[in-house]
N, C-alpha and C positions, 0 to 999 in steps of 0.2 A: 214224123211217127202219125199225126193225126191222120194225115193222108192216106198211109198206108191201111190203118185201122177202118177208116171208113171203105175202102176198098174192099177191103177181106167182110165187111159189114155186108154184101149184096150174099154172101156164102153160109157167113155165121150171124145168124140171126140178133145173137146177144148184144152182138158189138154194135149194133144200131143206134145204142146209148150215146154213142159218140158223136152222133150226130145233132144232140142238142146240146146248146148253149147252157143250159141249166147245170146239166151233168159236168160240162166241162170245167163249168165256173167251180163247182165244187173241188173239182180235182185239181186245178191249180189252185185253190186255197189251201188244199189240204200239202200238196205237195212245197208251196213254199215256206208252209210253217214248218214240214219236216227238216226241208234243206238248212233253215235259220235254227233251226234247236240241235241239229248234228252238227253243222260247220262253225256255231257261232262260240263256242268257246275256244274253237283253237284260233278263231280270227281276232278275238279280244287278247288272248293270249300273246299272238303276235304283233298289234299295235300297242300294246301294253310294252312290250320290249323296246319297239322300233323309236316309238315317243318319248318315253322316259317321264317326262314331267306333264305329259298328257296335257290337255287344254288348259291355255291360261285363264285364271279367274277374275273376273274384275274386280278391282278394287275398289270402287265404290260401289259394289253390290254387298248386299245381306251379307251379315257377318255369316250365317250360318252355311253360306255357300263356299266359306274355306276350307270345310273338312272335306270337299269336295276335289279338293287339288290331288294330282295325279290320277285321277281319272282319265283313259284313253277316250278320243273321239273317233270321227270318221265310220262310225257306225252303222251308217248309210251304206256303207260297203254290203253289211250281211243283207241289208234289204233289200237292195238292187238284185245282188245273186239271185235270192229267193225269188223276185220279180222274174227278172230275165229267164231262168232256165225253165221256170213253170209257164211260162207266156209262150215260149218256142217249144214247149211239149206238149201245149194243151189247147193253145190260140189255132187258129185258121191264119196261116201266115199267107195265103193267097190277098188278105186284106189291107188295102192300104192304109185304111185307120188304124190298127196294129202296130204297122212300122212306123207310119209315123208320131205314135205315143212313145213307142219304145225309142227312138231317135230324138225325143225330147229329153227324157227320162234318162237317157245316157248323157246326152250332151249336157245337160242342166247338172246332172250328178261328177260329172268331170269336173266341172267348172268351181263346182263348190268341194271336191277333191283338192283342188289346188289353193283355192281358200286357205281350206283347213290345214293342208300343207303348210303353209307361210306362216299361219298362225304360231302352229306347233312350234315349227325350229327358229321362229323369231320370237314365241313366248311374247304373242304381244296380239292384241285384238285388231293390230292393222295387217290387215290381208291383203287381198287383191284389189287394186285403186276401185270405188264404187262405181265411179263411170265409166273405169274399163269395164267391169264385170256388166253393168246393165248393157251396154254395147253390145258385146258379145251374144247375152241375153237375147235381147231385141233380133239380131240377124238369125239367130238358132229359130226362135219361135215364129218370125217372118216366114223362115224358109218351110218351116210347117204347117202354117196356114194357108200358105200358097197351092202345097199340095192338099190340104184338106178342101179349097175352092174347087179345085181341079176336080178333083173325087166327086163331089156332090153337082146336083143338078142346076144351072145357075136359070135364074137370078135369087132362088132360092139361099143357094149355096154362099151366095156373097150379101144375105140378110141379115140384121140382126133380129130377132125375134124376144116377145115381152110376155111374161106371164100374166096368167087371166085370160089372156085375150090372144086365142089362135088368130084371127086373121089381120092382126095389126103385126107387118111386118115395115122393116125400115131397109131398103136396099141399098147399102153403101157401095158398091161396085169395087174399083179396086182398093178404095179407102178400108175396106174389110179387114186388107191385110194387117196394116196398124193397130187398127181396135182389137183384132183378136190375137194380136201379138201382145198387145198391152195386156190383155187379161190372163195372158198366158205367163208373162214377167212378172205381172202383180200375184199373181195366184203364189207363182215360187217363192219369191220375196217375203209375201206375208206368212207363209208358213214358217220360213227362216225366222223371223222375228217371235212365232209364237215359241221356237226350240228353245227354250232357257230354264224348264224345271223336269225333274223325273219324271218321265212319261206324259206332260201335258203335251206335247203335240200329235204324237204317236196315235194317240186313243181319237180324237178330234179327227184325222185323218181318215181312220180306219169307220168312222160315223159317216163320213163325209163320201170315202170310196163305196161305202155300202148303198147311199143314196143314190147315188151316180150310176151305180150297177145295175139297180132297178131303171132308172131314169134310161140308161144305154141299151137294156132289155126290151123295154115298152117301146123307145123310138124307134128300135130297129125291127119292131115285129108289127107288121102293117093291120094286122086285126085289132090287135090291143090299143095301136095308136088311133086308129080310126074310133075305138068305143071310148077313150078317154079323150077324142078329140084333141090331141098334139098331135105337132109334126111328125110326120114319117119320115126317117132319113136312113134308107136302104144300107145295110152292112154295119151300123154302129152296133149291134148286136153283140158283137166278137167283143167290143170294148169291156163288155162283163168280166169277158174270162181276166181280163190284166187285172181289171179291179178286184176282182177275188184274189188274185196271189196278190194283191198290196194288202188285203186283209189278212191273209196267212202269213204275210212275210213280217206287217205288222206285229200279229201275235206274237211271232218267234221272238221279234227284239224287245216288245214290252216284255219278255220274261228275262231278258238280260237288263232293261233299264228301268225296270220296278224299283223303286226306293230301298236302300241305296243302290244310286245306279251302278253297274259293272262297266259300262261304254255309255258316251253320249253319240246321238247321231250324229251331229254335224252338221254342216252346211253341205256335206256330201248325199246325207239323206234328205234334209229339210229342202233345199233347192230342185230334188229329183222329182220328189212326191208331189210336192205344190206345182211345179211345171205338169206333171201328169195330171193331175185332176184340171188346170185351166185347160191343155189339149182337150181333153176328155168332153168339158165343158165345151169348148167350141165346137167339136165334131158333132154332139148330139144336138147342137143349137141352144143349148141352158146357159147361155153367157151370164145371163141377170140373174138365173135361180142359185148359179155357184157363190154370188156374193151374197144370198139369203141361208144355203144349207153351210157355208164356208163363213159365216157370220163373225165368228170367233176369230180366225185368220183376218177378216177384215179391221174387225175391231182393235187388234195388237198392231197391224200397221199402220193404222190413223195415229195409233195415242204414239207411236214415233213420231209421225208428219206432223202432229201438230205440237210436239214438245220440241222440235229441234226449230220449226219454222216459228214458232213463237217465244222461244230463247233467241233466236239469232234478231228477232224486230223489238223486244224489249228486256232483253237480258234477265228474264224471269221464266221460272217454269211452271206450266200447268200441273204435272203430275209429280210426287215425291222422286219416282223414277219412271223411265221406260227401258223397255215395252210396259204395258198397264199389268202386266202378270207381278212386274214389281214392284211396283204400286200398292198393290192390294200386302205384297208382304212388309213395305216398310210400314202399311196401315196397322200388321200386327198380327195377319193372317200366317198361319203354318204353312208351309210349303204343302201338306196335304189338303189342305183347306183349300189354299188356290187351286192345286190340278182337280179334285172332284168336283168344285163349282163350276169349274170350266167346263168339265166333262158334261156335266147338266144341262147348261148353257149350248153345249155343241150339240146333244139330243134334242132340245127344244128346237133350236134351229133348225135341224137336219127335219125335223116334223114340219115345222111351217113350209119349209122347202118343197116337200113331198107334198103337200096340199095342192101346191099350183098344177100338178099333175089331173085334177078332176076339179078345180074350182075355175072352170074356161065359160 
């Protein structure tokens, strides 16, 4: 569609707007939102009918969660549909970065879907084996990073960059593949840990997507990159279109996920969206900045790692319950207090992350 419109732009001046990434990003956002709004109710009804008891509720979780029994999961299908369709309509499909990002998003979403399917059918939290899931994720992420490296200019494409210091580069060579894969897999699972309360994950995802939309656009523009003294990565501007679709699909999903949620995102959505953000961070050479902007996701993942590790060593727990959002619920915070306060934290971290674009 985009290629056809750009072709006609030579004869119809008004169609020139389709050449601009900013216009197409806005178009992707609106398209994705409309798709989720329009087809969301039908998808929810279908999932509710097929899943029966819905997502199983943790027996050791806060008592307030038991009233959510019967709520369907796999809401990530709604989000992914919006993202994929709007990206195919609005993005420049000649971009390798677009296809690599879609590859990770769909693949991670498929892993999450299978995991959700096992949990729903078995009515258990024991879905796909953790080791098997991580192994598959690392293979997928490794393939994606390989193509990201091939698309860029060596040795820069295999180098790790650092915020606040443009001239500091660490060339990792082929070792950049496992490092980049770790970023993608880590992002996917960190978002997965965060998805535990109504609206908790989707808003920080939209905040991070908006931030990286700005980063992708600026990094892919030679003039802006030179002015801000950030690394110029040709072609990454198209990733702003995908991130715009994430925001739009997220807004549509939030309409149905707002308390009391009519549907949960599930691993289908959280793994896909986390993997998407990780891939964009690697492509734009802002891997470390992702840990700042997505600091909320990092905090959630670390709380699980610390809890499990400390319990295995001592038999005691650091937190009342992990991930950490459940810890605050156990302390007496209401679900809405936890969610809104975590949103505030996400905004603050995003602003700190974006400040690295100028503080060089």
